[in-house]
C-alpha positions in Angstrom: 69.4 56.6 81.1 72.1 53.9 80.9 72.8 50.7 79.0 70.6 48.2 77.2 68.2 46.2 79.4 67.7 42.6 78.1 64.6 40.9 79.5 64.2 37.2 78.7 63.2 34.2 80.9 65.9 32.0 79.2 69.2 32.7 80.7 71.2 31.4 77.7 69.4 33.8 75.4 69.8 36.9 77.5 73.5 36.2 78.1 74.0 35.4 74.4 72.5 38.8 73.4 74.5 40.5 76.1 77.8 39.0 74.9 77.1 40.1 71.4 76.2 43.6 72.4 79.2 43.9 74.8 81.5 42.8 71.9 80.1 45.8 69.9 80.8 48.2 72.8 77.4 48.5 74.4 76.7 48.3 78.1 74.0 45.8 79.1 71.8 44.9 82.1 69.9 41.6 82.5 66.5 40.6 83.9 64.8 37.2 83.8 61.4 38.0 85.3 58.9 40.9 85.2 59.7 41.8 88.8 63.4 42.0 88.0 62.6 44.1 84.9 60.5 46.6 86.8 63.1 46.9 89.5 65.7 47.8 86.8 63.4 50.2 85.2 62.6 52.0 88.5 66.3 52.1 89.5 67.5 53.7 86.2 65.6 53.7 82.9 67.7 52.1 80.1 68.5 53.7 76.8 66.9 50.7 75.1 65.0 47.6 76.0 65.1 44.2 74.3 62.0 42.4 75.7 60.8 38.9 75.3 57.0 38.5 74.8 56.7 35.3 76.9 58.1 35.4 80.5 57.6 32.2 82.5 56.9 32.5 86.3 56.2 36.2 86.0 53.3 38.4 86.9 53.4 40.2 83.6 54.2 39.3 80.0 56.1 41.4 77.5 53.0 43.3 76.3 52.1 44.2 79.9 55.7 45.5 80.5 55.6 47.3 77.2 52.5 49.2 78.3 54.2 50.2 81.6 57.3 51.5 79.7 55.3 53.5 77.2 53.3 55.1 80.1 56.1 55.9 82.5 59.2 56.1 80.2 57.8 56.9 76.7 61.3 57.9 75.4 62.7 54.4 75.9 62.6 52.4 72.6 61.5 48.7 73.1 62.5 45.9 70.7 60.3 42.9 71.1 61.7 39.3 70.6 59.7 36.1 70.6 60.2 32.4 69.7 56.5 32.2 69.0 56.4 35.1 66.6 53.5 35.7 64.3 51.9 38.7 62.6 49.3 39.1 65.3 51.9 39.4 68.1 54.0 41.8 65.9 51.0 44.0 65.2 50.0 44.0 68.9 53.5 45.0 70.0 53.8 47.8 67.4 50.3 49.0 68.3 51.3 49.3 71.9 54.4 51.4 70.9 57.2 48.9 70.4 60.0 50.2 68.2 60.5 46.9 66.3 59.9 43.1 66.4 62.4 40.3 65.9 61.6 36.6 65.8 63.7 33.9 67.4 66.0 32.4 66.3 67.3 35.8 65.2 70.1 36.7 62.8 73.0 38.5 64.6 73.4 41.0 61.8 69.7 41.8 61.8 69.7 42.2 65.6 72.6 44.7 65.4 70.9 46.7 62.6 67.8 47.1 64.8 69.8 47.8 68.0 71.9 50.5 66.4 68.9 52.2 64.8 67.0 52.1 68.1 69.9 53.5 70.0 70.1 56.4 67.5 66.4 57.0 68.2 67.0 56.9 71.9 69.7 59.5 71.6 67.5 61.8 69.5 64.7 61.5 72.0 67.0 62.4 74.9 68.4 65.3 73.0 64.8 66.5 72.3 63.9 66.1 76.0 67.0 68.2 76.9 66.0 70.9 74.4 62.4 70.9 75.8 63.8 71.2 79.3 66.2 74.0 78.3 63.4 75.8 76.5 61.2 75.7 79.6 63.9 76.8 82.0 64.9 79.7 79.7 61.4 81.1 79.8 62.2 82.6 83.2 60.1 85.1 85.2 61.7 88.6 85.4 60.7 91.4 87.6 60.6 92.9 91.2 57.5 95.1 91.1 54.7 94.5 93.6 52.4 93.3 90.8 55.0 90.8 89.6 55.8 89.5 93.1 52.1 88.9 93.7 51.8 87.0 90.4 54.9 84.9 91.1 53.7 84.1 94.6 50.5 82.7 93.2 52.3 80.7 90.5 54.7 79.2 93.1 51.7 78.0 95.2 50.4 75.9 92.3 53.7 74.4 91.0 53.6 71.4 93.4 50.0 70.4 92.7 48.3 69.0 89.6 45.4 71.4 89.8 44.1 72.9 86.5 45.1 76.6 86.2 43.4 79.3 84.1 45.6 82.3 83.3 43.9 85.5 82.3 45.3 88.8 81.1 45.9 91.0 78.0 47.6 89.8 74.9 51.4 89.8 75.3 51.4 90.0 79.1 53.3 86.7 79.5 50.6 84.1 80.1 52.6 81.3 78.3 55.8 82.3 80.2 53.7 81.9 83.4 52.5 78.5 82.2 56.0 77.4 81.4 57.2 78.6 84.9 54.6 76.4 86.5 55.8 73.4 84.4 59.5 74.1 85.0 59.1 74.3 88.8 56.9 71.2 89.0 57.7 67.5 89.3 56.8 67.3 85.6 59.7 69.6 84.5 61.5 66.8 82.6 58.3 65.8 80.7 56.8 67.5 77.6 55.1 70.9 77.6 52.8 70.8 74.6 50.9 73.9 73.3 47.5 73.7 71.7 46.6 76.8 69.6 42.9 76.6 70.4 41.6 78.8 67.6 43.4 76.8 65.0 42.0 73.4 66.0 38.8 73.0 63.8 36.2 70.5 65.0 36.5 68.4 61.8 40.3 68.0 62.4 40.2 68.0 66.2 40.3 64.2 66.6 43.5 63.6 64.6 45.3 66.7 65.9 44.6 66.2 69.6 43.9 62.4 69.8 46.1 61.1 66.9 45.0 58.5 64.4 45.6 54.9 63.3 45.6 54.0 59.6 46.8 50.9 57.8 49.1 53.0 55.6 50.8 55.1 58.3 50.3 53.1 61.4 50.0 54.8 64.7 50.3 58.6 64.8 50.2 60.3 68.2 48.1 63.4 68.8 49.1 66.4 71.0 47.4 64.9 74.1 49.4 61.7 73.8 52.6 63.6 73.1 52.1 65.5 76.3 51.8 62.3 78.4 53.4 62.8 81.8 53.7 66.6 81.3 51.6 69.6 80.6 49.0 70.3 77.9 48.6 74.1 77.5 45.5 75.4 75.8 46.5 78.8 74.5 43.6 81.2 74.1 41.0 78.6 75.1 38.3 81.2 74.6 38.8 80.9 70.9 38.2 77.1 70.9 35.2 76.1 68.6 32.2 74.8 70.5 32.5 71.4 68.7 36.0 71.0 70.0 35.0 72.2 73.5 32.5 69.3 74.0 35.1 66.7 73.0 37.8 68.2 75.3 35.3 68.2 78.1 34.7 64.5 77.6 38.5 63.8 77.8 38.8 65.8 81.0 35.8 63.9 82.5 36.9 60.4 81.4 40.6 60.9 81.3 40.9 58.7 78.3 40.2 58.8 74.6 40.3 56.8 71.4 42.5 57.7 68.5 40.8 58.4 65.2 40.5 55.1 63.3 41.4 53.1 66.4 39.5 51.0 68.9 41.7 50.9 72.1 41.2 53.4 74.9 44.3 55.6 75.5 44.8 56.9 79.0 47.2 59.8 79.6 48.6 61.5 82.6 48.3 65.3 82.0 48.3 68.5 83.8 46.0 71.1 82.1 46.8 74.8 82.0 44.7 77.2 79.9 44.9 80.9 79.1 42.6 83.5 77.6 42.3 87.2 76.9 38.5 87.0 76.7 35.9 87.5 79.4 34.7 83.9 79.5 31.8 84.8 81.7 30.5 87.0 78.8 31.4 84.2 76.3 29.3 81.7 78.3 26.4 84.1 78.5 26.5 84.6 74.7 26.6 80.8 74.2 30.1 80.7 72.8 31.8 78.8 75.6 30.6 75.8 77.6 29.9 76.4 81.3 30.9 72.8 82.1 34.3 73.2 80.4 34.9 76.5 82.2 34.2 74.9 85.5 36.7 72.1 84.7 39.5 74.4 83.6 39.0 77.3 86.0 40.0 75.4 89.2 42.8 77.9 90.0 42.3 81.3 88.3 45.4 83.5 88.1 45.5 87.0 86.6 48.7 88.0 84.7 49.1 91.8 85.0 49.7 94.1 82.0 53.1 95.8 81.5 51.2 99.1 82.4 50.7 97.6 85.9 54.4 96.7 86.3 56.3 99.6 84.7 59.0 99.2 87.4 60.0 96.0 85.8 60.8 97.6 82.4 64.5 98.2 83.1 65.1 94.6 84.3 63.0 93.2 81.4 64.9 95.3 78.8 68.3 94.2 80.2 67.0 90.6 80.2 66.0 90.7 76.5 69.3 92.3 75.5 71.2 89.4 77.2 68.8 86.8 75.7 69.2 88.1 72.1 72.9 88.2 72.6 72.9 84.6 73.7 70.5 83.2 71.2 71.1 85.4 68.1 74.5 86.9 68.7 73.2 90.4 68.7 75.3 93.1 70.5 75.3 93.0 74.3 74.5 96.6 75.0 73.6 98.5 78.1 70.4 100.6 78.2 71.1 104.2 79.0 69.3 105.9 81.9 67.6 108.2 79.5 66.4 105.3 77.3 65.2 103.5 80.4 63.2 106.6 81.5 61.6 106.8 78.0 60.8 103.1 77.9 59.0 103.5 81.3 56.9 106.4 80.0 55.9 104.9 76.6 52.5 103.2 76.1 52.7 99.4 75.8 49.4 98.1 74.3 51.3 94.9 73.3 52.7 94.5 76.8 55.9 92.5 77.4 55.8 91.0 73.9 55.9 94.5 72.4 58.9 95.5 74.7 60.7 92.4 73.6 60.1 93.2 69.9 61.3 96.8 70.5 64.6 95.6 72.1 65.2 93.1 69.2 64.5 95.8 66.6 66.9 98.3 68.3 69.7 95.6 68.6 69.3 94.7 64.9 69.2 98.2 63.6 71.4 99.7 66.4 74.2 102.1 66.4 77.3 100.2 67.4 77.9 98.5 70.7 77.5 101.5 73.1 74.5 102.0 75.4 71.1 102.2 73.8 70.0 105.8 73.5 66.5 107.3 73.3 66.9 108.4 69.7 67.0 104.6 68.8 63.6 103.8 70.2 60.6 103.6 67.9 59.0 106.9 67.0 61.9 109.0 68.4 63.5 109.5 65.0 60.2 111.1 63.8 60.0 113.6 66.6 60.7 117.3 65.6 64.1 118.5 66.7 65.5 122.1 66.8 68.8 122.3 68.7 67.6 121.4 72.1 64.3 123.3 71.9 61.1 121.5 72.9 58.6 121.6 70.1 55.1 121.9 71.5 52.1 120.0 70.3 49.3 122.1 68.7 46.9 121.7 71.6 49.5 122.7 74.3 50.8 125.6 72.2 47.3 127.3 72.0 46.7 127.4 75.8 47.5 130.3 78.2 50.7 129.8 80.1 49.0 128.9 83.5 46.8 126.2 81.9 49.6 124.8 79.7 51.9 124.6 82.8 49.2 122.9 84.9 48.4 120.4 82.1 52.1 119.6 81.5 52.7 119.2 85.3 49.7 116.9 85.7 50.6 114.7 82.7 54.3 114.7 83.7 53.7 113.7 87.3 51.1 111.1 86.3 53.6 109.5 84.0 56.4 109.6 86.6 54.4 108.2 89.5 53.1 105.4 87.3 56.6 104.7 86.1 57.7 104.1 89.7 54.7 102.0 90.6 53.0 104.7 92.8 56.1 105.0 95.0 56.0 108.7 96.1 59.6 108.7 97.6 61.2 107.4 94.4 59.1 109.7 92.2 60.0 112.7 94.4 63.7 111.8 94.2 63.6 111.5 90.4 61.7 114.8 89.8 63.8 116.7 92.3 61.1 117.6 94.9 60.7 117.1 98.6 58.2 114.3 99.4 55.8 116.6 101.2 56.0 119.2 98.3 55.2 116.4 95.8 52.2 115.4 97.9 50.9 118.9 97.9 51.5 119.3 94.2 49.6 116.0 93.4 46.7 117.1 95.6 46.5 120.5 93.9 46.5 118.8 90.4 43.8 116.3 91.4 46.2 113.3 91.1 45.5 110.4 93.5 47.0 106.9 93.7 44.8 103.8 93.9 45.7 100.1 94.5 45.6 98.0 91.3 47.2 94.6 90.5 49.4 94.7 93.6 50.8 98.2 92.8 49.9 101.8 93.3 48.6 103.5 90.2 48.1 107.2 89.7 44.9 108.6 88.2 43.0 111.9 88.1 40.7 112.4 91.1 37.5 113.0 88.9 38.1 109.8 86.8 35.8 106.9 87.3 37.2 103.7 89.0 
């Protein structure tokens, strides 16, 4: 964005305003018709527009141009000027999103007050856009496992389209990160990414929260849908959305327009819709808790986000990523993760998935022991384990078994853990445990351990377990 675009059909007026602003140190650009104005807008959106209501010999008047600006460049403040000013025109301009209204002949001091205030608003909006963009690009996808690569491949295929995406997967697996990745890699990356916490939007408040409202006291207040214009609206945990809200969202998706609470004008928005859920929506539909029609509208491209259990190979890379992120954002120590700690992280249970791993790393960095590598004793639960000068303290169940059964149980659980840690890769597992590949195959067979395909990776299980 650059300069202040002055649009007026009277050459003397636009040049007078330009001279005043240039004397105050502002850069200006001039347009005398709606065609010239649109050409300037398309070439380079200005930081601010000063726009005359009446434009002779033009296809569009000021209100028409204002609507285009608010649709395509919503961050550009527009100050309306008119020699035929009255309260109806002012109200109409403000209602369409104008920043302010000045009547000709204008007072120079009044003009400069409005311009400086509007330029401050323009700068704040640009800074907010930069922050949004930085936030989106910082939510990067991290991993190299087969399950992760399969997910990323699917996400990359949908970035260039506007198709609605439904992300499914367990809590904490990274569904919002996936949604932000789609946004960041798309043509809408510079536009807003707005999250709707579906469970918190009650039917009685839905209209003002999502659609905004118009009141004499507060004027026009944009809702979440309008705030997301040009970008992405993300319905987080859409399965928790109340039925009353579902029907109204369905109507918006069908009509692609809505009316603000208390308003009369139809508002059209350009949005891409991404949804996520941990629920089985098929079951929710059967139970009457989710509308089939809304599901059909949202589930155009279904993408499953794998659990951390299905991508244990990514844990070392994710842990290092979180260490670097917390160092950059919170100033926490930039520590390596020791091989022993990595091995333990890969064998731990992660019911909270990637979010839980992130929390564990943050906790360790906050409560950590200096700046050296993170050690196993710093991980949750390790300080509570019994210790006795290098001895292994057996659990009660294992300690009561005969040696042969205890050894077989230990070997089975140990190898199950290691092979899942390495994503079913027999060669890497064999190398880690210190066995020949063929010997490991024989040992797994004797213990009844087999590997099956799941979420793009090989996962070990016991032979007599059900699929």
